[in-house]
N, C-alpha and C positions, 0 to 999 in steps of 0.2 A: 628736540630732545636728544638728538646726537650730538649736538653742540654742547649741551651741559656736559653730558657723558666726557666728551674729549676735553672740556675744560677742565672738568674735575682729574681725570687721568694725567693730561699734563702739567698742572699745577703740583700732583703728588708726584711726578717724574717716575709712572708706573708705566711700562711698556704694555702694550695692548697686543694680546696673541689672537691667534686663528680665529676662534669662534666669537667672540665679543667684537672684535675688529670687523668679521664679516657682517654683523648686525648693525653696527654703527655706519659702516660703509653702505649698506642697504637701506639705512633708518627704518630697520624692523620695529616698528612701534611695539607689537605684540610682545617682543622679547625685551625691549629696553623700557619698556613703562615702569616695572617693579624696580627695577635697578636705579631709573631716574627719581624714584619716590625716596628709595633710601637714601641717595645723594642729597635730595631737597629736604627731608623730615626727620632722619634717623642718624645723621652722620655722628650725634654724641652718643648714640647708644653703644654700649661696650660691646665688640665684636663683630660691628658693622663696619668699620674701615678695613678690618682683615677678610672678611668675606668679599667685598669690592676689589680687594688686591688679588684674591685666590681666583676669583672669576676671570679675570683678565688673561690670568697664565695659564688658563688651560687651552692646548695647543694641538693636540693630536686630531689630525685630519680623519679620523675613522670614528667607527662605531663607539668604540670605547672613549674615545673623546668626546663626541657627540653625546653619549650618555652623562658622562660627567658635567657637562655644561648644562644639560636640561634638568638635571639633578639640582645644580645650582641656582638655575633660574626658579626652579620650585620651590627652594629656600627662601628667594626674594619674595614670591608670590604669596607663600605664607606669612613671612613676616609683614607684608603690606595688608594681608588679610585679618591677621591679630588687631594690627594698629588702625587701620582704616575703615573696616566694616564692622569687627567686634567691638570697636572703640576703647582697647585696653591700652593703658601704657607699659611699652616694653622696657623692661629693666634690662637684660641682655640677651644677647643670642651666641648660640653655640660657635666657636670657630677652632682654627688649630691651635691658638693660644689660649683659647678660653672653655673651660668646663662648665656646663650649670648641672650641679648635682641637687636633684629632688630629694627632699627628705622623705619620699614617698618610696624612693627606689630600692629594689629588691638585692640588687648586685652593687657592691662598692664603686666598681669601674666603669659604670654607665652614666651618659650626661644626656639630658634633654636638649633640644633644639632651639627652645623660647622659652624665656620667664619673662611673665607680664603681670601686671597689677591694675586693680580697680580700687576703689576706697575700702574694699571691705578685705580683700583677699589677694594671695597669689596665685597664679595659675603657670601649670607646666605643659608645655605643647611639645610634641613630635612630630616632625613633617617627613612623608614619604610619597614617593611617586612611583606609579606602575610605568617602566618606560619600555616595556616589552616591544611596544610598537616602534622605537627606535633601535633598541638594542639588537633587535632581531632584522632588520631591514637588510636588504642588500640592493645594488644597483645592476638592472639589466638593460641594455640598450639605452642607456640614458634615463631609464624611468627607476623611480625608487618603489620596491615592493617591500611588504613585511608581512609577516605572521600575527593575524589579531589574535588579541586576548579574547576568549570566549567566556561568558559571564559566569559558569561555575569557577573558572580561573581567577577570575576577578574577586568574587567574594571569597574565596580561599585565601588568597592575597592578602585581602583586608582583614581577615579574622588572625590571620598569622603577624600580620603590622601589631593587631591589639594586643596580642599576647607580649610583643617586643616591648611597644610602648609601655605595658603596663608594668613589666621588669625595670623599666629606667625611669617610672616612679611618674609618668606623665599624668596629667588630668585629662587631657584630650589629645586624639590623635588627628591630626590634619592630613587628609591624603587625595591624591590625585589618581584616578583609575581612568583607562579610555572606555568611552560610552559611545559606540559607531552609530547609534541609529538615533541619536537626539534631534530633535527639530525644535527650532527656536520658538515656534509657535504652541508647541505642547508644552503648558506651563505644568504638567501633572506627570511628566516624563520621569522624572527623580523619583517620584512616589510609587508609580508602577514598576520601575526598574529595581527598586529596594525590595518593593513585596512579593517578587520570584524568589527571594532567597531568604531574606530574615523575616522573623516574628515579630510582626508589628502590633504592638497592643493599644497605641493612641496615636492621634496626629494633633497634637497642640496648634498647630498652624500650619500653612501651606509648605513652609521649607523645615520643619520639624516634624519628627516622629520619635516615639517610645519604642525601643526594642527589646527582646530577651536575647542575650548569647547564647549560644550552645554551650559555653564552659565558664567557670566561675572566674572574676577577677578581684583584684582587691577593690575595696570602696574608694579608693582615692582616684580610681579611673573611672571617669564619669562619662565619657563618649564620644563620638566621632565626628568630625566634620568633613563631609565630603566636598571637595573645592573645586569649582570650574570657574573660568573667566566669566563665562556668563552667569553665574549662579552659585548657590551651594545648598546642601541640606545636611541637618543636624540630626544625628542619632543619639538620644538620650538614652542611658540603660535603665532597665526598669530593675529595681531592688527588690527582693522579697522583704516583706515586712513581718517580724517575729515579734 
């Protein structure tokens, strides 16, 4: 995997800076797999080459640089999720040189992260990552400590990101949040975690629930995907029928 990344950046004559260089040197598969997926499957997508260029240039060896790097990795994870898990065709992704303007946006200057399609319609996605476990970390005696995000904080963060995604005209919010007590053998964990805060009105499948938000959104904003490397949960919004 690291050989493929090195070959790409060497061919494009792109210098690899601190964070990506470290993951390539250590062959960190968890970090490289989504970058590798983009190189192998999505290079023709508008915006992908720029994202690959930009992630290689993140170099500050501090929490600010680490936060930017992990946010960039989350973008690649979201792109992988839309293409490989949701099985949608990605038309374009946002980059420093490419903006994705949803027809549903409430503000003219806002851009979504991904535009994707199937045989019926276009989909606009916004990708967000709650990285407090990274940006608040500090090193003491060679050990990294961080202040955990409590459940109430995580849910407030999700709701805040919903409002922002709705303003941008996204159909779906893709988000990653820290879940500290997850056990791989607890297949019902996500549902129990969500039911602590969200009003769940239906559960169509093991990884999908219907929820009621505590505020009104536009009809074009349809739901949330909480994504993790081990799985995801889809939160579809309940709409009142008049």
